[in-house]
C-alpha positions in Angstrom: -111.6 -7.7 -158.3 -108.3 -7.3 -159.8 -105.6 -7.2 -156.4 -104.1 -4.4 -158.5 -104.7 -2.0 -160.8 -103.3 -2.4 -164.3 -100.9 0.9 -163.7 -99.1 -1.2 -161.3 -98.2 -3.9 -163.9 -97.0 -0.9 -165.8 -94.1 0.2 -164.0 -90.8 -1.1 -163.6 -90.1 -4.4 -161.4 -87.3 -3.3 -159.3 -90.1 0.0 -158.5 -92.9 -3.0 -158.1 -90.3 -5.2 -156.2 -89.5 -2.2 -154.0 -93.2 -1.4 -153.4 -94.1 -4.5 -152.0 -91.2 -5.3 -150.2 -91.6 -2.3 -148.2 -95.1 -3.4 -147.7 -94.7 -6.9 -146.8 -92.1 -5.8 -144.0 -94.3 -3.0 -142.6 -97.4 -5.5 -142.2 -95.3 -8.1 -140.8 -94.0 -5.7 -138.2 -97.0 -3.8 -137.7 -99.9 -6.6 -138.4 -102.7 -5.3 -140.8 -104.6 -2.6 -138.7 -101.3 -0.5 -137.2 -99.8 -0.1 -141.2 -100.6 2.9 -143.1 -100.5 3.6 -147.0 -98.7 6.5 -145.9 -96.4 4.5 -143.9 -95.3 2.9 -147.2 -95.6 5.1 -149.4 -92.9 6.9 -147.6 -90.4 4.0 -147.0 -91.5 3.2 -150.6 -90.2 6.7 -151.7 -93.2 7.7 -153.3 -96.3 9.2 -152.9 -99.2 8.4 -151.2 -101.4 9.3 -154.2 -99.1 7.2 -156.7 -100.1 3.9 -154.1 -103.9 4.9 -154.8 -102.6 4.6 -158.8 -101.5 1.2 -158.1 -104.0 -0.2 -155.5 -107.7 0.2 -154.9 -107.2 0.2 -151.1 -104.5 -0.9 -148.4 -107.2 -4.3 -148.2 -106.1 -5.0 -152.0 -102.2 -4.1 -151.2 -102.6 -6.4 -148.3 -103.9 -9.5 -150.5 -101.6 -8.4 -153.3 -98.2 -9.4 -150.8 -99.9 -12.1 -149.6 -100.4 -13.7 -153.3 -96.9 -12.8 -154.3 -95.5 -14.3 -151.2 -98.1 -17.9 -151.4 -98.7 -18.2 -154.8 -94.9 -20.1 -155.3 -95.7 -23.0 -152.6 -99.0 -23.2 -153.8 -97.7 -24.0 -157.2 -95.3 -26.7 -155.4 -97.9 -28.4 -153.7 -100.4 -28.5 -156.5 -97.6 -30.3 -158.8 -96.8 -32.7 -155.6 -100.3 -33.6 -155.7 -100.7 -34.9 -159.2 -97.3 -36.8 -158.8 -96.6 -40.4 -158.7 -93.7 -40.3 -156.1 -94.0 -42.3 -153.1 -95.6 -39.7 -150.0 -92.8 -39.4 -147.9 -90.8 -38.4 -151.0 -93.1 -35.7 -151.8 -93.0 -34.9 -147.4 -89.3 -34.5 -148.1 -89.7 -32.1 -150.9 -92.1 -29.6 -149.0 -90.1 -30.1 -145.8 -86.8 -29.1 -147.5 -88.7 -26.1 -149.7 -90.5 -24.5 -146.6 -87.4 -24.6 -144.7 -85.9 -22.8 -147.8 -88.6 -19.9 -148.5 -89.1 -19.6 -144.9 -85.0 -18.7 -144.5 -85.1 -16.4 -147.6 -88.4 -14.9 -146.9 -88.8 -14.2 -143.1 -90.9 -11.7 -143.3 -93.9 -13.1 -145.5 -93.5 -15.8 -143.0 -93.7 -13.5 -139.9 -96.9 -11.9 -142.0 -98.4 -15.5 -142.2 -98.1 -16.5 -138.9 -99.6 -12.6 -137.5 -102.9 -14.4 -139.9 -102.8 -17.8 -138.3 -102.6 -17.3 -134.7 -104.1 -13.8 -133.7 -107.9 -12.1 -134.0 -108.7 -11.0 -137.1 -111.4 -9.1 -138.9 -113.6 -10.6 -141.6 -111.2 -9.3 -144.2 -108.3 -10.9 -142.3 -110.3 -14.2 -141.8 -110.9 -14.6 -145.0 -107.7 -14.3 -146.3 -106.7 -17.1 -144.6 -109.3 -19.2 -144.9 -108.2 -19.1 -148.3 -105.0 -19.8 -147.9 -105.8 -23.2 -145.7 -108.6 -24.5 -147.8 -105.6 -24.4 -150.0 -103.6 -27.0 -148.3 -106.5 -28.6 -147.0 -107.4 -30.2 -150.1 -104.0 -30.8 -151.7 -103.2 -32.9 -148.3 -106.3 -34.5 -148.1 -106.1 -36.0 -151.8 -102.3 -36.7 -151.2 -103.4 -38.8 -148.4 -106.4 -40.2 -150.0 -104.3 -41.3 -152.8 -101.5 -42.9 -150.5 -104.0 -45.1 -149.6 -105.2 -46.3 -152.7 -101.6 -47.5 -153.5 -100.6 -48.8 -150.1 -98.5 -46.3 -149.3 -100.2 -44.9 -146.1 -102.5 -47.4 -143.4 -106.4 -47.3 -144.7 -107.8 -47.1 -141.1 -106.5 -43.5 -140.8 -108.8 -40.2 -141.6 -107.3 -37.9 -144.5 -109.1 -35.2 -143.5 -107.8 -35.6 -139.8 -104.5 -36.3 -141.0 -104.3 -33.9 -143.4 -104.8 -31.1 -140.4 -102.2 -32.4 -138.3 -99.7 -32.6 -141.9 -100.3 -28.8 -142.4 -99.4 -28.1 -138.5 -96.7 -30.1 -138.3 -95.3 -28.3 -141.6 -96.4 -24.7 -140.4 -94.7 -25.2 -137.0 -91.3 -25.8 -138.7 -91.8 -22.8 -140.8 -92.8 -20.1 -137.8 -89.6 -22.0 -136.0 -87.3 -20.8 -139.0 -88.9 -17.2 -138.9 -90.6 -15.8 -135.6 -88.8 -15.1 -132.7 -90.8 -16.9 -130.2 -91.5 -20.6 -132.5 -87.6 -20.1 -132.7 -87.2 -20.0 -129.1 -89.7 -22.8 -128.8 -87.6 -24.5 -131.2 -84.3 -24.1 -129.5 -85.7 -25.0 -126.0 -87.2 -28.8 -127.6 -84.2 -29.6 -130.0 -81.2 -27.5 -129.1 -78.7 -25.8 -131.5 -78.3 -28.6 -133.7 -81.6 -29.1 -134.6 -81.8 -25.5 -135.2 -78.9 -25.1 -137.5 -79.3 -28.7 -139.8 -81.9 -29.1 -142.1 -80.9 -32.1 -142.8 -81.5 -33.1 -139.3 -85.1 -31.3 -139.3 -86.1 -33.5 -142.3 -84.6 -36.3 -141.0 -86.3 -36.6 -138.1 -89.5 -35.4 -139.3 -89.8 -38.0 -141.9 -89.2 -40.6 -139.4 -92.4 -39.2 -137.2 -94.6 -39.2 -140.7 -93.4 -42.6 -141.7 -94.5 -44.2 -137.8 -97.5 -42.4 -138.8 -98.4 -43.2 -142.0 -97.1 -47.0 -142.2 
């Protein structure tokens, strides 16, 4: 099923962006279950009927929001997986991109946090599993390729290390956008680390280098 109706693609970009941005904020602040089409329509300055001209239901609208938010990151990961760069160079590129993206799109990261850390319906669970499947495949393949070139030790399980790597990246994202994880990061690392992306990148790469080599 398409994520939106053809009518949504025909409206001005400013209006599309306004609707999606309102939807992102409402879903991030209130969760999927507690957000209504009526809320989104009112805050976007359009009628409820208009929403249903653009989307089949709340589920397809939510799917569209998640897809729009995660597609650029997925494209980056896929391009890196196909490149021949050293795995630590790839890791640095990913970390910097994730930090930049998270600071620019905190509401999307809050939304992602909800998807990955709370009890979910079958619908929401399906979305989170699709997101996880993409990163799991990319990281596993990347680590396997790095083993073949000698960049990563050959006595590790690529799938297991992909799981650990993804958890590190996910926590760094949450630590820049979600209040609980921001405070947790501050408790562990102090103000200097929370305000310096270079320090975050440097220390994370040292950790990964020790693990991989």
